[in-house]
N, CA and C of each residue as an Amber inpcrd file, in Angstrom:
protein
   549
   2.1490000  14.4900000   0.9730000   1.0320000  14.4720000   1.8980000
   0.4770000  13.1350000   2.1680000   0.4010000  12.7990000   3.3910000
  -0.0700000  11.3380000   3.7680000  -1.6350000  11.2800000   3.4590000
  -2.0280000  10.2060000   3.0880000  -3.3740000  10.0430000   2.7950000
  -3.8480000   8.5820000   3.2150000  -5.0980000   8.3460000   3.3980000
  -5.6730000   7.0450000   3.7040000  -5.8260000   6.0780000   2.6310000
  -6.3930000   6.6960000   1.6100000  -6.8960000   5.9480000   0.4190000
  -6.3360000   6.4810000  -0.9750000  -6.0250000   5.5110000  -1.7370000
  -5.6610000   5.7720000  -3.1360000  -6.8120000   5.2840000  -3.8800000
  -7.4560000   6.0740000  -4.8550000  -8.5720000   5.6060000  -5.6250000
  -8.2210000   5.4380000  -6.9860000  -8.3820000   4.2010000  -7.4660000
  -8.0650000   3.7230000  -8.8460000  -9.1580000   3.5130000  -9.5660000
  -9.3320000   4.1480000 -10.6860000 -10.5290000   4.1290000 -11.6050000
 -10.0350000   4.3100000 -13.0760000 -11.1080000   3.9010000 -13.9000000
 -10.9190000   4.2930000 -15.3550000 -11.5360000   5.6810000 -15.5740000
 -10.8540000   6.4420000 -16.5510000 -11.3300000   7.8750000 -16.6740000
 -12.9170000   7.8710000 -17.1200000 -13.4460000   6.6910000 -17.6940000
 -14.8240000   6.6340000 -18.1340000 -15.5730000   6.6210000 -16.7870000
 -15.1230000   6.3420000 -15.6950000 -15.8630000   6.2130000 -14.4410000
 -15.6460000   7.3850000 -13.6110000 -15.1270000   8.4340000 -14.0970000
 -14.6770000   9.7150000 -13.2410000 -15.8330000  10.2240000 -12.4080000
 -17.1210000  10.2720000 -12.9440000 -18.1730000  10.7930000 -12.0050000
 -18.3100000   9.9780000 -10.8010000 -18.2790000   8.6440000 -10.9280000
 -18.5580000   7.8840000  -9.7780000 -17.3360000   7.7510000  -8.9000000
 -16.1200000   7.8280000  -9.4120000 -14.9450000   7.8950000  -8.6150000
 -14.8630000   9.1800000  -7.8180000 -15.2430000  10.2450000  -8.4820000
 -15.1810000  11.5410000  -7.6910000 -16.3440000  11.6030000  -6.5700000
 -17.4780000  10.9440000  -6.9010000 -18.5890000  10.7660000  -5.8910000
 -18.1020000   9.9120000  -4.6800000 -17.3370000   8.8160000  -4.9260000
 -16.8890000   7.9990000  -3.9680000 -15.7540000   8.7310000  -3.1440000
 -14.9830000   9.5850000  -3.7690000 -13.9470000  10.4250000  -3.0290000
 -14.7450000  11.3980000  -2.1270000 -15.7160000  12.0560000  -2.7070000
 -16.4170000  13.1040000  -1.7860000 -16.9750000  12.4930000  -0.5850000
 -17.5920000  11.1850000  -0.8970000 -18.2970000  10.4990000   0.1780000
 -17.1350000  10.0530000   1.2840000 -16.0410000   9.5770000   0.9210000
 -15.0600000   9.1970000   1.7960000 -14.4580000  10.5120000   2.6270000
 -14.2310000  11.5110000   1.8960000 -13.7740000  12.7670000   2.5440000
 -14.7920000  13.3050000   3.4330000 -16.0970000  13.0900000   3.2750000
 -17.1410000  13.4190000   4.2050000 -17.1020000  12.7020000   5.4150000
 -16.4750000  11.5460000   5.4380000 -16.2030000  10.6630000   6.6540000
 -14.7280000  10.8710000   7.2720000 -14.0900000  12.0020000   6.8080000
 -12.8370000  12.2920000   7.3110000 -11.6680000  11.3570000   6.8480000
 -11.9740000  10.5270000   5.7080000 -10.9730000   9.7410000   5.0920000
 -10.1350000  10.6280000   4.0720000  -8.9340000  10.6320000   4.2530000
  -8.1740000  11.3970000   3.3330000  -7.9420000  10.6510000   2.0600000
  -8.2920000  11.1570000   0.7630000  -8.1800000  10.4470000  -0.3840000
  -7.1370000  11.1200000  -1.2390000  -6.4950000  10.1590000  -2.0470000
  -5.6400000  10.6900000  -3.1340000  -6.2710000  10.1280000  -4.5540000
  -6.6190000  11.0650000  -5.3630000  -7.2780000  10.6290000  -6.5390000
  -6.5270000  11.5580000  -7.8040000  -6.1480000  10.7550000  -8.9400000
  -5.6670000  11.5510000 -10.1050000  -6.8950000  12.0100000 -10.9120000
  -6.7890000  13.2010000 -11.5370000  -5.6750000  14.0680000 -11.7190000
  -5.5070000  15.1290000 -10.5860000  -6.6000000  15.0470000  -9.7800000
  -6.6730000  16.2630000  -8.7030000  -5.4000000  16.3060000  -7.9480000
  -4.7200000  15.3340000  -7.4610000  -3.6570000  15.3460000  -6.4810000
  -2.3760000  15.2120000  -7.1180000  -2.4040000  15.2540000  -8.4840000
  -0.9610000  15.2380000  -9.0940000  -0.5750000  16.7390000  -9.2770000
   0.4200000  17.0910000  -8.8090000   1.0850000  18.4880000  -8.8650000
   1.5690000  18.7000000 -10.1990000   1.0600000  19.8190000 -10.7400000
   1.5400000  20.0880000 -12.1280000   3.0390000  20.1810000 -12.2820000
   3.5270000  19.5120000 -13.3610000   5.0600000  19.5000000 -13.5330000
   5.6050000  18.3110000 -13.0620000   4.9600000  17.5440000 -12.2490000
   5.5030000  16.2880000 -11.7970000   5.2180000  15.1650000 -12.8300000
   6.0570000  14.1070000 -12.7750000   5.8640000  13.0270000 -13.6040000
   4.7140000  12.2440000 -13.1480000   3.8380000  11.9550000 -14.1060000
   2.5210000  11.3180000 -13.6610000   2.8310000  10.0190000 -13.1430000
   3.6330000   9.0620000 -13.7010000   3.8010000   7.6930000 -13.1470000
   4.5650000   7.8330000 -11.7720000   5.4880000   8.7460000 -11.5880000
   6.1530000   8.9950000 -10.3320000   5.1070000   9.2310000  -9.2200000
   4.1600000  10.2110000  -9.5390000   3.2380000  10.5520000  -8.5890000
   2.2120000   9.3040000  -8.2410000   1.9950000   8.5030000  -9.2630000
   0.9940000   7.4400000  -9.0690000   1.6840000   6.5250000  -8.0580000
   2.9850000   6.1780000  -8.3110000   3.6430000   5.1930000  -7.5490000
   3.8240000   5.5860000  -5.9940000   4.2520000   6.9310000  -5.9480000
   4.3950000   7.6440000  -4.6040000   3.1570000   7.5770000  -3.8760000
   2.0360000   7.7430000  -4.3920000   0.7150000   7.8750000  -3.8540000
   0.2680000   6.4190000  -3.4210000   0.5190000   5.4790000  -4.2700000
   0.2680000   3.9830000  -3.8620000   1.0580000   3.5730000  -2.6760000
   2.3190000   3.9020000  -2.6230000   3.2660000   3.5800000  -1.7330000
   2.7450000   4.2210000  -0.2670000   2.3450000   5.5080000  -0.3690000
   2.0120000   6.2050000   0.8480000   0.5190000   5.9170000   1.4190000
  -0.2570000   5.2270000   0.6460000  -1.7630000   5.0790000   1.0670000
  -1.7840000   3.9250000   2.0310000  -2.9390000   3.9210000   2.8130000
  -3.1150000   2.7080000   3.6990000  -3.9810000   1.6270000   2.9330000
  -4.9210000   2.1750000   2.1560000  -5.9380000   1.3120000   1.5310000
  -5.9310000   1.6880000  -0.0480000  -5.9550000   0.7010000  -0.9430000
  -6.2010000   0.8930000  -2.3100000  -7.4980000   0.5710000  -2.6420000
  -8.1890000   1.6040000  -3.1390000  -9.7540000   1.4160000  -3.3900000
  -9.9350000   1.3570000  -4.9740000 -10.3080000   0.2050000  -5.4590000
 -10.4810000  -0.0130000  -6.9180000 -11.9810000   0.1200000  -7.3050000
 -12.3480000   1.1490000  -8.1020000 -13.6470000   1.3290000  -8.7570000
 -13.7190000   0.3000000  -9.8390000 -14.3430000  -0.7550000  -9.7390000
 -14.2960000  -1.7730000 -10.6960000 -15.4020000  -1.6920000 -11.5920000
 -15.2150000  -1.6630000 -12.9600000 -16.1680000  -1.5750000 -13.9560000
 -15.6200000  -2.3410000 -15.1720000 -16.4010000  -2.3860000 -16.2450000
 -15.9500000  -2.8860000 -17.5160000 -14.7020000  -2.1750000 -18.0710000
 -14.7740000  -0.8740000 -17.9340000 -13.5810000   0.0600000 -18.4240000
 -12.3710000  -0.0550000 -17.5250000 -12.4970000  -0.2050000 -16.1940000
 -11.4020000  -0.3440000 -15.3860000 -10.8090000  -1.7790000 -15.4090000
 -11.6040000  -2.6840000 -15.7640000 -11.0920000  -4.0440000 -15.9280000
 -10.2280000  -4.1820000 -17.1270000 -10.4810000  -3.3450000 -18.0610000
  -9.7330000  -3.5160000 -19.4020000  -8.5350000  -2.3840000 -19.4380000
  -8.5780000  -1.4850000 -18.5790000  -7.6970000  -0.3360000 -18.4900000
  -6.2010000  -0.8450000 -18.0790000  -5.1450000  -0.5210000 -19.0840000
  -3.8110000  -0.7880000 -18.7330000  -3.2920000  -0.0340000 -17.5420000
  -3.6740000   1.1550000 -17.5110000  -3.2630000   2.0360000 -16.3960000
  -3.7460000   1.4270000 -15.0750000  -5.0580000   1.0300000 -14.8850000
  -5.5430000   0.4900000 -13.6540000  -4.8490000  -0.8180000 -13.5570000
  -4.6110000  -1.6320000 -14.3710000  -3.7780000  -2.8940000 -14.2450000
  -2.5640000  -2.6740000 -13.6190000  -1.8380000  -1.5740000 -14.0370000
  -0.5500000  -1.3630000 -13.4620000  -0.6640000  -0.8060000 -12.0040000
  -1.6470000  -0.0490000 -11.8520000  -1.8760000   0.4440000 -10.3470000
  -2.2100000  -0.6190000  -9.4870000  -3.0950000  -1.5420000  -9.9270000
  -3.3260000  -2.7910000  -9.1400000  -2.1860000  -3.6110000  -8.8740000
  -1.3730000  -3.8600000  -9.7680000  -0.0700000  -4.6490000  -9.5600000
   0.8430000  -3.9640000  -8.7120000   0.9320000  -2.6940000  -8.7760000
   1.8470000  -1.9960000  -7.8050000   1.2770000  -1.9760000  -6.3370000
  -0.0080000  -1.9110000  -6.2310000  -0.7200000  -1.9470000  -4.9290000
  -0.4600000  -3.3440000  -4.2400000  -0.5110000  -4.3190000  -5.1430000
  -0.2510000  -5.7820000  -4.5950000   1.2780000  -5.9090000  -4.1840000
   2.0360000  -5.3440000  -5.0400000   3.5490000  -5.5170000  -4.7900000
   3.9150000  -4.7610000  -3.5410000   3.1950000  -3.7110000  -3.2000000
   3.3120000  -2.9010000  -1.9790000   2.6430000  -3.4350000  -0.7500000
   1.8330000  -4.5250000  -0.9960000   1.1100000  -5.3030000  -0.0170000
   0.0390000  -4.3500000   0.6930000  -0.5730000  -3.6060000  -0.0580000
  -1.6930000  -2.7470000   0.2870000  -3.0560000  -3.5370000   0.3550000
  -3.8030000  -3.0730000   1.3560000  -5.0480000  -3.6230000   1.4050000
  -6.0470000  -3.1880000   0.2160000  -6.4530000  -4.1090000  -0.5470000
  -7.2800000  -3.7500000  -1.6930000  -8.7070000  -3.8280000  -1.5000000
  -9.4200000  -2.7670000  -1.5890000 -10.9600000  -2.6380000  -1.3790000
 -11.4990000  -2.3630000  -2.7380000 -12.3020000  -3.4400000  -3.0840000
 -12.8590000  -3.3670000  -4.4850000 -14.4100000  -3.0150000  -4.4080000
 -14.6320000  -1.8950000  -5.0930000 -16.0570000  -1.3330000  -5.2680000
 -16.7060000  -1.6880000  -6.6750000 -17.3930000  -2.6180000  -6.7170000
 -17.9630000  -3.0440000  -8.0420000 -19.0780000  -2.1310000  -8.4220000
 -18.9580000  -1.5070000  -9.5820000 -20.0890000  -0.5500000 -10.0040000
 -20.8880000  -1.1280000 -11.2080000 -20.5710000  -2.3400000 -11.8480000
 -21.2760000  -3.0090000 -12.7880000 -20.7420000  -4.3860000 -13.0130000
 -21.6970000  -5.1370000 -13.4320000 -21.1760000  -6.5530000 -13.7060000
 -20.0510000  -6.6340000 -14.6060000 -19.0910000  -7.4190000 -14.2970000
 -17.8800000  -7.5520000 -15.1520000 -17.3450000  -8.9620000 -15.0300000
 -16.8980000  -9.5380000 -16.0750000 -16.0360000 -10.7440000 -16.0220000
 -14.5950000 -10.3450000 -15.9680000 -13.9700000 -10.6650000 -14.8710000
 -12.5030000 -10.2870000 -14.7220000 -11.6420000 -10.7630000 -15.9150000
 -10.7940000  -9.9280000 -16.3320000  -9.5650000 -10.2960000 -17.1400000
  -8.6520000 -11.2880000 -16.4090000  -7.8440000 -12.0060000 -17.0110000
  -7.0260000 -12.9640000 -16.3610000  -6.1080000 -12.1510000 -15.3440000
  -5.6020000 -10.9210000 -15.7600000  -4.7200000 -10.1580000 -15.0010000
  -5.5920000  -9.6890000 -13.6170000  -6.6700000  -9.2140000 -13.7230000
  -7.3140000  -8.8160000 -12.6840000  -7.7370000  -9.9440000 -11.7910000
  -8.1560000 -11.0580000 -12.4050000  -8.4350000 -12.2100000 -11.6030000
  -7.2840000 -12.7460000 -10.7360000  -5.9820000 -12.5710000 -11.3160000
  -4.9410000 -13.0150000 -10.5990000  -4.6760000 -12.1820000  -9.3470000
  -5.0010000 -10.9690000  -9.5590000  -4.6670000  -9.8830000  -8.3980000
  -5.7690000  -9.6050000  -7.4470000  -7.0240000  -9.7140000  -7.9350000
  -8.1560000  -9.4120000  -7.0650000  -9.2380000 -10.3640000  -7.0480000
  -8.9890000 -11.5460000  -7.3670000 -10.0350000 -12.4810000  -7.6360000
 -10.5510000 -13.0050000  -6.1990000  -9.7720000 -13.0500000  -5.1160000
 -10.2970000 -13.6540000  -4.0110000 -10.8260000 -12.7390000  -2.7920000
 -10.3920000 -11.4850000  -2.7920000 -10.7980000 -10.6120000  -1.6120000
 -12.4100000 -10.4290000  -1.7880000 -12.9970000 -10.0130000  -0.6260000
 -14.4130000  -9.6220000  -0.5730000 -14.5590000  -8.3480000  -1.2750000
 -15.6560000  -8.1390000  -2.0390000 -15.9960000  -6.9360000  -2.7890000
 -17.2350000  -6.3440000  -2.1990000 -17.2780000  -5.0990000  -2.4340000
 -18.6040000  -4.3660000  -2.0790000 -19.2200000  -3.8950000  -3.3610000
 -20.4490000  -4.1460000  -3.6070000 -20.9730000  -3.7900000  -4.9460000
 -22.0780000  -2.6480000  -4.8410000 -22.2290000  -2.0140000  -6.0620000
 -23.2220000  -0.9640000  -6.1340000 -24.0390000  -1.1920000  -7.4120000
 -24.4100000  -2.5050000  -7.4920000 -25.0800000  -2.7790000  -8.8010000
 -26.5620000  -2.4180000  -8.8690000 -27.3230000  -2.2030000  -7.7510000
 -28.6540000  -1.7270000  -7.8170000 -28.5670000  -0.1990000  -7.5030000
 -29.3210000   0.5280000  -8.5020000 -29.4310000   1.9700000  -8.1960000
 -30.4760000   2.3020000  -7.0580000 -30.2530000   3.4800000  -6.5790000
 -29.3640000   4.5570000  -6.7600000 -28.0420000   4.2780000  -6.0190000
 -27.0420000   5.0750000  -6.4390000 -25.6490000   4.8670000  -6.0130000
 -25.5030000   5.4090000  -4.6420000 -26.1220000   6.4950000  -4.1200000
 -26.0640000   7.0970000  -2.8820000 -25.9160000   6.2980000  -1.6390000
 -26.8520000   5.2910000  -1.5960000 -26.7380000   4.4190000  -0.3070000
 -25.4300000   3.6050000  -0.3320000 -25.0240000   3.2380000  -1.5410000
 -23.7770000   2.5060000  -1.6060000 -22.5590000   3.1780000  -1.3820000
 -22.5530000   4.4790000  -1.7470000 -21.4970000   5.5330000  -1.3590000
 -21.4500000   5.5990000   0.1580000 -22.4540000   5.7300000   0.7560000
 -22.4500000   5.8580000   2.2430000 -21.9020000   4.6100000   2.9100000
 -22.2560000   3.4230000   2.4890000 -21.8520000   2.2710000   2.9300000
 -20.4080000   2.0800000   2.8070000 -19.8650000   2.4270000   1.6370000
 -18.3810000   2.3880000   1.3400000 -17.6120000   3.3030000   2.3700000
 -18.1990000   4.5280000   2.4900000 -17.4720000   5.4170000   3.3500000
 -17.3950000   5.0480000   4.6800000 -18.5650000   4.4310000   5.2880000
 -18.5970000   3.8250000   6.5790000 -17.6950000   2.7900000   6.7550000
 -17.7290000   1.8170000   5.7710000 -16.8220000   0.5880000   5.8950000
 -15.3050000   0.9550000   5.8600000 -15.0480000   1.9340000   4.9590000
 -13.6460000   2.4420000   4.8130000 -13.1080000   3.1550000   6.1200000
 -14.0490000   3.7900000   6.7740000 -13.6080000   4.4600000   8.0070000
 -13.2610000   3.3870000   9.1350000 -14.2320000   2.3860000   9.0690000
 -13.9310000   1.2710000  10.0890000 -12.7550000   0.4970000   9.8140000
 -12.4420000   0.3240000   8.4730000 -11.2750000  -0.3130000   8.1020000
  -9.9670000   0.3900000   8.5500000  -9.9020000   1.5950000   8.2190000
  -8.8590000   2.4840000   8.4190000  -8.5120000   2.5460000   9.9240000
  -9.6550000   2.6810000  10.8220000  -9.6180000   2.8560000  12.2020000
  -9.1760000   1.5320000  12.7950000  -9.3780000   0.4830000  12.1440000
  -8.8390000  -0.9200000  12.7340000  -7.4060000  -1.2170000  12.2970000
  -6.8420000  -0.4370000  11.3980000  -5.4690000  -0.6660000  11.0070000
  -4.5090000  -0.2030000  11.9440000  -3.4220000  -0.9580000  12.1810000
  -2.3890000  -0.4310000  13.1940000  -1.6090000   0.7490000  12.5020000
  -1.3360000   1.6470000  13.2920000  -0.6120000   2.8390000  12.8870000
   0.8710000   2.3340000  13.0000000   1.5490000   2.6960000  11.9270000
   2.9180000   2.2970000  11.7130000   3.9110000   3.3530000  11.9340000
   3.5640000   4.4290000  12.6030000   4.4690000   5.6150000  12.8070000
   5.4480000   5.1860000  13.9490000   6.4540000   6.0850000  14.1050000
   7.3890000   5.7890000  15.2010000   6.6740000   6.1080000  16.6020000
   5.7920000   7.1210000  16.6380000   5.1260000   7.4500000  17.8640000
   4.1380000   6.3030000  18.3330000   3.5970000   5.5680000  17.3540000
   2.7380000   4.5090000  17.8280000   3.5530000   3.3390000  18.2490000
   4.7230000   3.2150000  17.7040000   5.5750000   1.9170000  18.1230000
   5.9790000   2.2960000  19.6480000   6.3290000   3.5930000  19.8150000
   6.6220000   3.9430000  21.3180000   5.5150000   3.6600000  22.2120000
   4.3580000   3.9240000  21.8070000   3.1430000   3.8180000  22.6220000
   2.8830000   2.2910000  22.8580000   2.9700000   1.6040000  21.8070000
   2.6060000   0.1400000  21.8410000   3.6710000  -0.6880000  22.6300000
   5.0620000  -0.3800000  22.3870000   5.9560000  -1.1830000  23.2200000
   6.5000000  -0.4940000  24.4700000   6.2770000   0.7060000  24.5590000
   6.6620000   1.4760000  25.8540000   8.1660000   1.8380000  25.6990000
   8.7720000   1.6390000  24.6620000  10.2240000   2.0620000  24.3910000
  10.4660000   2.3850000  22.9540000  11.5490000   3.1190000  22.6900000
  11.9110000   3.5400000  21.3860000  12.3540000   2.3840000  20.6440000
  12.1730000   2.4580000  19.1560000  12.7260000   1.4620000  18.4070000
  14.3500000   1.7040000  18.3200000  15.0750000   0.5720000  18.3540000
  16.5390000   0.6750000  18.2960000  16.9560000   1.1140000  16.8890000
  17.8010000   2.0070000  16.8390000  18.4190000   2.3000000  15.4920000
  19.4370000   1.2020000  15.0910000  19.8290000   1.1520000  13.8410000
  20.8580000   0.2370000  13.3040000  22.1600000   0.6390000  13.8750000
  22.9920000  -0.3570000  14.2040000  24.3590000   0.1060000  14.6970000
  25.3630000  -0.1180000  13.5790000  25.7720000   1.0350000  13.0480000
  26.7470000   0.7890000  11.9110000  28.1300000   0.4300000  12.3460000
  28.5530000   0.6180000  13.6210000  29.7500000   0.2260000  14.1090000
  29.7480000  -1.4040000  14.2920000  28.7470000  -2.0310000  14.1670000
  28.8120000  -3.5490000  14.3240000  28.9200000  -4.2710000  12.9890000
  29.3960000  -3.5920000  12.0690000  29.6380000  -4.2380000  10.6970000
  30.6150000  -5.4030000  10.7280000  30.5220000  -6.2600000   9.9580000
  31.5270000  -7.3310000   9.7940000  32.8410000  -6.8340000   9.3760000
  33.8410000  -7.4490000   9.5860000  35.1910000  -7.0120000   9.1890000
  35.3450000  -7.4920000   7.7070000  36.2250000  -6.8120000   6.9010000
  36.5130000  -7.2490000   5.5960000  37.2470000  -8.5540000   5.6970000
  37.1300000  -9.2970000   4.6200000  37.8790000 -10.6290000   4.6250000
  39.2280000 -10.6140000   5.0310000  39.9470000  -9.6610000   4.6370000
  41.4540000  -9.6410000   5.1310000  41.5630000  -9.4430000   6.4720000
  40.6900000  -8.8750000   7.3960000  40.8540000  -8.6770000   8.6250000
  39.9400000  -9.3440000   9.5700000  39.1980000 -10.4070000   8.9390000
  38.2550000 -11.2310000   9.7720000  38.9820000 -11.9890000  10.8450000
  38.4090000 -12.3240000  11.8070000  38.9430000 -12.9180000  13.1280000
  39.4840000 -14.2570000  12.7840000  38.9220000 -14.9990000  11.9490000
  39.4280000 -16.3120000  11.6230000  40.7440000 -16.2510000  10.8370000
  41.0500000 -15.2580000  10.1490000  42.1570000 -15.2990000   9.2520000
  43.5140000 -14.4660000   9.9830000  43.2670000 -14.0500000  11.1320000
  44.4490000 -13.3260000  11.8110000  45.4230000 -14.3690000  12.2500000
  46.6400000 -14.0370000  12.0800000  47.7050000 -15.0550000  12.4190000
  47.7590000 -15.3050000  13.8310000  47.5600000 -14.3150000  14.7870000
  47.6700000 -14.4320000  16.3060000  46.6090000 -15.4630000  16.7280000
  45.3840000 -15.3070000  16.1700000  44.2780000 -16.1780000  16.4990000
  44.5750000 -17.5680000  16.1900000  45.1520000 -17.8280000  15.0340000
  45.5510000 -19.2350000  14.6420000  46.6380000 -19.8310000  15.5140000
  47.5570000 -18.9760000  15.9470000  48.7100000 -19.3650000  16.8560000
  48.0980000 -19.7660000  18.2320000  47.1520000 -18.9820000  18.6300000
  46.6210000 -19.2550000  19.9760000  45.7540000 -20.5390000  19.9290000
  45.0310000 -20.7810000  18.8890000  44.2300000 -22.0730000  18.7550000
  45.1580000 -23.2840000  18.7630000  46.3350000 -23.1230000  18.0920000
  47.2010000 -24.1910000  17.9940000  47.9250000 -24.5400000  19.3670000
  48.2520000 -23.5310000  20.0470000  48.8510000 -23.6660000  21.4250000
  47.8010000 -24.3850000  22.4130000  46.5800000 -23.8790000  22.2770000
  45.6500000 -24.4540000  23.1580000  45.3700000 -25.8890000  22.9500000
  45.5830000 -26.3950000  21.7910000  45.3260000 -27.8390000  21.4430000
  46.5540000 -28.7220000  22.0500000  47.7380000 -28.1180000  22.1160000
  48.8450000 -28.7510000  22.6470000  48.7820000 -29.0400000  24.0610000
  48.0860000 -28.2980000  24.8420000  48.0260000 -28.3400000  26.3710000
  47.1550000 -29.4190000  26.6950000
């Protein structure tokens, strides 16, 4: 299933992560959040990786717990390697670990440090909706609309010849070259 946002959080922050998810889905932003969206019987790590690959935006609920979580670190690392837009939602003051500082130290964050949480959730949902709406759609249909033509498929018949049959090594080609030099 395609989704807009992957929500990464520590299990200690489940209530806030679920509230963020509800707020986003209230703005018609499709979310993927574990364990809700992991199909029973599937491998947990496979499901996480597939969800990160398929998302448009990676939302990190950043707290002291998620800053130290090995699982969250792996999710952030995979999001960066997949070149996902990382949206950091800071829910408590935290000194980033070196690992987190390396991956998320520079992007702009949105914080929810002052209670109550509800206005911050609304702001996150509105900002996320704007961000997703501003992102280019990378489907084949959008490529056709943007360019006015279909994307060209790869041409398997234009492969290079094996070394034994390459043009440079054929005897007829070499003879032709040597004759043309004599004239």
